[in-house]
N, C-alpha and C positions, 0 to 999 in steps of 0.2 A: 566913400560909400557910406550911406546912412545905416544906422543900426537896424532899421526895419528890413532893408534889402539883405543885410548879412543874416538876419534871422530866417528870411525866406529861403536863401541859398542853403543854409544849414539844414532846414527842414527837408528840402528837396534831396540833399545828400543822404540824410538818414533814411528817407523813403526808398531811395534807390538801393541802399545797402540792405534794408529789410526785405525789399522785393527779391534781391539776389539770393538772400538766405532762404526765403520761402521757396524760390524756384529750386534751389539745391536740395532742400528738405523733401520737396515733392518728388524730385528725381530719385533721391535715395530710397524713399518709400516705394516708388514705382519699381525700382530695381529689386527691392526685397520681395515685393509681391510677385514679380516675374520669376524670381528664383524659386519661391515656394510653389508656384504653379508648375514650373518646369520640372521640379523634383517630384511632385505628387504622382504623376503617371508612373514614374520609376518605382516609387514605393508601392503603389497599387499593383504594379506588375510583379514585384518581388513577393507580395502577399499572395497574389493569384497563383504564382508559381508554386509556393508552399502548399496552398490549398489543392492545387492540381496534383501534386506529388502524393499528398495524403489520400486523395480520392482514388488515385491510381493504385495505391497500396491496398485500399479497401476492396476495390474491384478485383485486384489480383488475388486477394484472400478468398473472396467469394467464388472465383473461378476454380480455385484449388481446394475448396473447403472439404471435399471428400478425403483428400490425402492428409489433411491437417487435424482431423478429429478422430476420436475413438468413442465407442459406445459404452456407457456405464449405466446399468439398470434401465436400458431402453432409451436413454437420451444421449445425444451426441455432444461431446465436449472437445473444444480445441486444445491441443497441447501447446506449451509455451514456445519451444524451440522453433517450430515452423512460423509462428507469428512474428518472432523477432527476425527470422531469416527473410520473410516477405517484406517487412518494413525496411530492412537494410538493403534489400535488393532494389527497392524503388527509391529510397531516400539517400542511400549511400552515407557519406560523411556528414550530411545535413542532419542526420538523426543522432541524438545523444541521449543515452539512458543512464541516469545516475541513481544509485541506491544509497540509502542512509539507514544505519542501524539505530533504531530509536530506543530499543530496550533489549537487554540480555542478562540473564542470570542462570542459575543452575536448573531452573524450571522451564523457562520459555524465552523466546526471542520475538521481536517485532521489527519489521523492516518496511521502509517506504521507498517506492520507486517513482521517479519523475522522468517524463519524456520531454525532450526539447527538439523542435524542428527549426533549424536555422537560428538557434539561440532563443526561440520563443517557447515558453513553457506551455505545453498543450494537454498534459494528462498526468494523473497521479494514481498510485495504487498502494494499498496497505495489506499486510499479511502478518499472521501470528502463527507460530508453531510451538508445540509443547515437546520438550525433549523426551518425555516418557511415552509419547504417542506411538512410537514404533522403534524397531531395532535400528533402522536407518537414522531416525531422528536422535538416537542416543549419541551418534557421532557426527551427524550432518544436518542438524536442525537449522542452522544458519543458512546453509546452501539451499535447502528446500524452501525456507522462508523467503529468501531472495527471489527464487524462481517464481513462487506464487505471487509475490508483489509485482514482479515484472509482467506476469500474465494478466493480472487485473489492470495494470497500467495500459497494456495493449488493448484490453477489452474496452476500456473507456475511450480509446481512440477509434472505436468501432471495428477493430480487428477481432471480430468474434461472430458467432452465429446468433442463436437466441439465448445463449447463456453467458452471463458475465464470468462465472467461475471457470477456471481452466480444468482440464482433465486431471492434472496432477493435484490440484486443489481439492477436487471432489473425491478423488481416490484417497487422499490423505484424511479427509473428513470421515469417510467411511471406515478407514482404519482406526481412527480415534474412537468412533462410535462402537466398533466391534471390540476394541480393547476395553472400553467402559463396561460393555455387557459381559465380557469375559471376566473382568476383575470383580464385577458385582456377583457373578455366579460363584466364583472361587471363594469370595469372602462370605457368601451366604452359607456355603458348605463348611467354611472354617468356623463360623459362628456356632454351628451345630457341635463341632468338635470342642469349641471353647466351653460350651455348657457341660461337657463331660469331664473336664479336668478335675482331678481329685487332690492336688497339692500345688504349692507355690512353684515348684520346679517345672511342672508341666505347663503352668500358666505363663511363666517366663519364657519357656521354649516356644509357646504359641505366639507370643508377642514377637519374638525374634524371627520366627519363620514367616510371619505375615506383615512384617514392618514395611518392606518395599511395596508390597501389593496395596497396603493401605495408603502409602504416600502417593503412589501412582494414581489411585482413584481420587485422592484429594486434589491432585494437580489437574487431572483431566476433567473432573466433574464435581465441583463443590456440592452440588445439589444431591447427587447420589451418595457422596461421602457423608453428608449430614444425616441422611436416612440410615446409613450403615452405623454411624456413631450412636444414634439413638438405640439401635438394637444391641450394640456392643456394651453401652453403658448399662442397659437393663440386665444383661447377663452378668456383667461384672458386679453389679449390686447384689445379685443373687449369690455370687461366689463369696462376696464379703459377708453376707448374712450367715453363710455356712461356715465362715472362719477360714476358708481356703486362701482368700486374698485379704490382706490388710487394707483398711481404709487409707485413701490417699493416692 
């Protein structure tokens, strides 16, 4: 056999091998495409099922909205517990609510709540509570903060009426505002008494008696506290001028 014929046969063999490889590659690609296409409806169906469950939860809440809200200053606010109950009733174990403590010290706590449906993150909510805001918060600020965060998380899932804030959240905000006003009134009266002190002993006693009240106002409203501090400093300077209180 001539060298030319051997060369032709070798080229034909390589061509057949390449053709076979191309056919196999095309078949493999075709199988992969078929697999993607066949799985797509299933994924879409799973997504649709999740969306349907959430929509069902929203509709369920709307139907029962009268039994899940309370009126505060003429506006209806949903409470947290019924929101969670309705979500759980419709979503079952597919709902997962996780809370994270972002900050806590002797003054305040901050909590974040995150909602997951079938493993997919769908909503978040943040809340902050001051320990000095109420007697309940003196011992349970963290628990109240967690409830408020969950309530806001549910609201951002559309489990709400026309108000994002929950009834508990609004009630707590009103309590804080009332306490600020109350503290401000008490300290205004206390400043009058401060101006009447005649010796260092009565001044020291005044400081001791109003220390907690001043700290509460500072924690709840730095703005109001700053105004109080201006008035306090003015009176203290007058007492220093009279020699009742030493400088410093």
